[in-house]
C-alpha positions in Angstrom: -57.4 16.7 -28.1 -57.3 19.6 -25.7 -57.7 17.4 -22.6 -54.9 15.0 -23.5 -52.0 14.8 -21.1 -48.9 16.7 -21.9 -46.1 15.1 -19.9 -43.3 17.5 -19.4 -41.3 15.5 -16.9 -40.9 11.8 -17.6 -40.8 10.4 -14.1 -40.9 6.7 -13.3 -44.6 7.0 -12.5 -45.3 8.7 -15.9 -43.4 6.0 -17.7 -45.4 3.3 -15.9 -48.6 5.1 -16.8 -47.6 5.4 -20.5 -46.7 1.6 -20.6 -50.1 0.9 -19.0 -51.8 3.0 -21.7 -50.1 1.0 -24.4 -51.2 -2.2 -22.8 -54.8 -0.8 -22.8 -54.6 -0.3 -26.5 -53.9 3.4 -26.6 -51.2 5.3 -28.5 -48.1 6.9 -26.9 -45.9 9.4 -28.7 -42.4 9.2 -27.3 -39.0 10.7 -28.0 -36.1 8.8 -29.6 -32.6 10.1 -30.5 -33.7 10.3 -34.1 -37.3 11.6 -34.3 -40.4 11.2 -32.1 -42.3 7.9 -32.6 -46.0 7.1 -32.4 -46.2 3.8 -30.5 -48.7 1.0 -30.0 -48.6 -2.5 -28.7 -46.9 -4.5 -31.5 -49.1 -7.5 -30.8 -52.4 -5.6 -30.8 -53.9 -5.3 -34.3 -56.6 -2.8 -33.2 -54.1 -0.5 -31.6 -51.8 -0.7 -34.5 -54.7 0.1 -36.9 -55.1 3.4 -35.0 -51.5 4.3 -35.9 -52.3 4.0 -39.5 -55.5 6.0 -39.1 -53.9 8.8 -37.1 -51.0 9.0 -39.6 -53.0 8.5 -42.8 -50.4 5.8 -43.6 -51.0 3.2 -46.3 -51.9 -0.1 -44.6 -49.3 -2.1 -46.5 -46.5 0.2 -45.3 -44.7 -1.7 -42.5 -43.8 -0.3 -39.0 -40.6 -0.5 -37.0 -40.8 -2.7 -33.9 -38.8 -1.1 -31.0 -37.3 -3.5 -28.6 -35.2 -3.0 -25.4 -32.0 -4.9 -26.4 -30.4 -7.3 -28.8 -31.6 -10.1 -26.5 -35.1 -9.6 -27.7 -34.2 -10.0 -31.4 -34.9 -13.7 -31.4 -38.5 -13.2 -30.2 -39.4 -11.3 -33.4 -36.9 -12.5 -36.1 -35.6 -15.8 -37.4 -32.7 -16.8 -39.8 -30.6 -14.0 -38.2 -27.2 -13.9 -40.0 -24.0 -13.5 -38.0 -23.4 -10.0 -39.5 -26.7 -8.8 -38.1 -25.7 -9.9 -34.6 -22.4 -8.1 -35.1 -24.2 -4.9 -36.2 -26.6 -5.1 -33.2 -23.7 -5.6 -30.8 -21.9 -2.6 -32.1 -24.7 -0.1 -32.9 -27.5 -0.9 -30.5 -28.8 1.0 -28.6 -28.7 3.5 -31.4 -30.1 4.9 -34.7 -30.0 1.7 -36.7 -32.9 -0.5 -37.9 -32.4 -4.1 -39.1 -34.8 -5.8 -41.5 -34.9 -9.6 -40.9 -37.1 -12.6 -41.6 -40.0 -12.5 -39.2 -41.3 -14.9 -36.6 -45.1 -15.4 -36.2 -45.1 -12.9 -33.3 -44.6 -10.2 -35.9 -48.1 -10.1 -37.5 -49.1 -9.0 -40.9 -50.6 -5.8 -39.4 -47.1 -4.5 -38.5 -45.1 -6.0 -41.4 -47.4 -4.8 -44.2 -48.0 -8.5 -45.1 -44.3 -9.1 -45.8 -42.3 -12.0 -44.5 -39.8 -9.5 -42.9 -39.9 -7.4 -39.8 -38.0 -4.1 -39.0 -36.4 -4.0 -35.5 -34.6 -1.2 -33.6 -33.2 -0.6 -30.1 -33.3 3.2 -29.6 -30.7 4.9 -27.3 -32.9 7.7 -25.9 -33.3 7.0 -22.2 -37.0 7.8 -22.1 -37.7 5.5 -25.1 -35.7 2.7 -23.5 -37.4 3.1 -20.1 -40.8 3.0 -21.8 -39.9 -0.1 -23.9 -38.5 -2.0 -20.9 -41.5 -1.2 -18.7 -43.9 -2.2 -21.5 -42.0 -5.5 -22.2 -42.2 -6.2 -18.5 -46.0 -5.9 -18.3 -47.0 -7.2 -21.7 -44.5 -9.6 -23.2 -44.6 -7.5 -26.3 -42.8 -4.5 -27.9 -43.7 -1.1 -29.3 -44.5 -0.7 -33.0 -43.8 2.9 -34.0 -43.4 5.0 -37.1 -42.6 8.7 -36.8 -45.3 10.7 -35.0 -46.5 12.8 -38.0 -48.9 12.6 -40.8 -47.7 10.3 -43.5 -45.2 11.8 -46.0 -44.9 15.1 -44.0 -42.1 16.5 -41.8 -41.0 14.1 -39.0 -41.3 15.6 -35.5 -38.2 16.3 -33.4 -40.1 17.7 -30.3 -43.3 17.0 -28.5 -44.7 20.3 -29.7 -44.2 19.1 -33.3 -46.2 16.0 -32.4 -49.1 18.2 -31.2 -48.9 20.4 -34.2 -49.1 17.4 -36.5 -51.4 15.0 -34.7 -53.2 16.9 -32.0 -56.6 16.8 -33.8 -56.3 13.1 -34.5 -55.3 11.7 -31.0 -57.8 10.9 -28.3 -57.9 11.9 -24.7 -56.6 8.5 -23.7 -53.5 8.8 -25.9 -50.3 10.2 -24.3 -47.5 12.4 -25.6 -44.2 12.2 -23.7 -42.0 15.3 -23.7 -38.3 14.4 -24.0 -37.0 17.7 -25.4 -35.5 17.9 -28.8 -34.2 14.9 -30.7 -30.4 14.9 -30.6 -29.9 13.4 -34.1 -33.0 14.8 -35.9 -33.3 12.4 -38.9 -34.5 8.9 -39.0 -32.5 5.7 -38.4 -30.2 4.0 -40.9 -32.2 1.0 -42.3 -30.3 -2.2 -43.2 -31.7 -5.2 -45.1 -30.3 -8.3 -43.4 -32.2 -10.9 -45.4 -29.4 -11.7 -47.8 -25.8 -12.9 -47.7 -24.5 -9.3 -47.3 -26.2 -6.3 -45.6 -27.7 -3.6 -47.8 -28.4 0.0 -46.7 -31.9 0.8 -47.7 -32.2 4.2 -46.0 -29.1 6.2 -45.0 -28.9 7.8 -41.6 -26.6 8.9 -38.8 -24.7 5.6 -38.8 -22.8 5.7 -42.1 -21.5 3.2 -44.6 -18.0 3.7 -43.4 -18.9 3.1 -39.7 -20.8 -0.1 -40.6 -18.0 -1.5 -42.8 -15.4 -0.7 -40.0 -17.3 -3.2 -37.8 -17.8 -6.0 -40.3 -15.4 -8.5 -41.7 -16.6 -7.9 -45.3 -17.7 -4.6 -46.9 -21.3 -3.6 -47.6 -21.2 -3.8 -51.3 -24.6 -2.5 -52.2 -26.0 0.8 -50.9 -29.4 2.4 -51.7 -30.1 -0.3 -54.3 -33.5 -1.0 -55.7 -35.5 -3.5 -53.7 -39.0 -5.0 -53.6 -39.0 -4.6 -49.8 -41.4 -2.0 -48.4 -39.8 0.0 -45.5 -40.1 3.3 -43.7 -39.2 6.2 -45.9 -39.3 4.2 -49.1 -41.6 6.4 -51.0 -40.2 8.9 -53.5 -42.0 11.8 -52.0 -41.4 12.1 -48.2 -40.4 14.4 -45.3 -42.0 17.4 -47.1 -43.2 20.7 -45.6 -45.9 22.8 -47.2 -43.4 25.2 -48.8 -41.4 24.2 -51.9 -37.9 22.9 -51.3 -35.3 23.7 -53.9 -31.7 22.5 -53.8 -29.9 25.4 -55.6 -27.2 28.1 -55.4 -29.4 30.6 -57.2 -30.9 33.7 -55.5 -34.6 33.7 -55.0 -35.9 37.0 -53.6 -38.0 36.5 -50.4 -37.2 32.8 -50.1 -36.0 31.1 -47.0 -32.4 29.9 -47.0 -30.6 27.1 -45.2 -26.9 26.3 -45.6 -23.8 25.6 -43.5 -22.6 28.6 -41.5 -19.6 29.1 -43.8 -21.9 29.9 -46.7 -23.0 33.6 -46.8 -26.7 34.4 -47.2 -27.5 35.6 -50.7 -29.1 39.0 -51.0 -32.9 39.3 -50.5 -33.2 35.8 -48.9 -34.3 35.0 -45.4 -31.7 33.0 -43.4 -33.5 30.4 -41.3 -30.5 28.4 -39.9 -26.7 28.3 -40.0 -25.5 24.9 -38.9 -21.8 24.6 -38.1 -21.5 20.9 -39.0 -23.2 18.2 -40.9 -24.4 16.7 -37.6 -26.0 20.0 -36.7 -27.5 20.3 -40.2 -29.2 16.9 -39.6 -30.4 17.9 -36.2 -32.1 21.2 -37.3 -33.2 20.1 -40.8 -36.9 19.3 -39.9 -37.3 22.1 -37.4 -36.1 24.5 -40.2 -38.7 23.0 -42.5 -41.3 23.7 -39.9 -40.0 27.3 -39.3 -40.4 28.0 -43.1 -44.0 26.9 -42.9 -44.6 29.0 -39.7 -43.3 32.0 -41.6 -45.6 31.0 -44.5 -42.8 31.0 -47.0 -43.5 29.7 -50.4 -40.0 28.6 -51.0 -37.0 27.3 -49.0 -33.7 27.2 -50.8 -31.1 24.7 -49.4 -27.4 24.4 -50.1 -26.9 20.8 -49.1 -23.6 19.6 -47.5 -21.1 17.4 -49.3 -22.3 13.9 -50.1 -20.2 12.2 -47.5 -20.8 10.7 -44.0 -24.2 11.8 -42.6 -24.3 14.3 -45.5 -25.5 11.4 -47.7 -28.6 11.0 -45.4 -29.3 14.7 -45.4 -29.2 14.9 -49.2 -31.5 11.9 -49.4 -34.1 13.6 -47.1 -33.7 16.9 -49.0 -34.2 15.2 -52.4 -37.4 13.5 -51.3 -38.7 16.6 -49.6 -38.0 18.6 -52.8 -40.6 16.4 -54.6 -43.3 17.7 -52.3 -46.1 15.8 -50.5 
């Protein structure tokens, strides 16, 4: 894809061109606050099929539909519980995905044949501008998983997208450059199809934050479910190198831990995040750095299992199982 456009400055004209490309059935990779997404017209089955082909994604694995505001929720979902409205009012735009009963507008080709649809309003200004422009010209929304090969490391920069997908995209597809993702891990996914919300995938928005905004607590977290959703597979987010969660010393291995933890002897320090938020932000770029250095092993000392640390540990656990 050597002739494909690399858009370093997302002007209004570039956003309009990207929206037009989506309407024409092409793919657009775009930044969000979590990770970069690979978008297509959510009402175009041929365009959405290309997402699955480019990613090598199982065809029954649903996509997330990105909308511009909570006001669009009723176009795609039905039987929306009051607590879902409350969550949307408090955390959108932001890194939260809600799974709801779908309307007919959400076709089988984006829901994996399920009777539910996953919806999100991202807070990244480029993403929101693109979604709004596309809604204006298409009466549709943008279906988008992360812009990487299925099961591999999610991209947090436009260069990551090229590294992962460059050979699979066409000259008509577009990659928007919005800098580095400010959160760095995927959105919190919440099942809103029952009487009480359930966290299916932890993320930047934590259980404590969610409960603080609802009248009743979220009583189930990370429970087993028959729903298929992004990140549901046991093996996921994995680089080429082996990930080990350990406090042992492995000579010549890469090492990732909070700054307060000293580097063990004969190990290669790749990053020293000062907080759990920074840990999340640099997690995937550290995975990629380990692969660029052709390390066979990356040893990680995970943060405490609290707040966003829960999401970090979930990503690490899945990455440690490989591809």
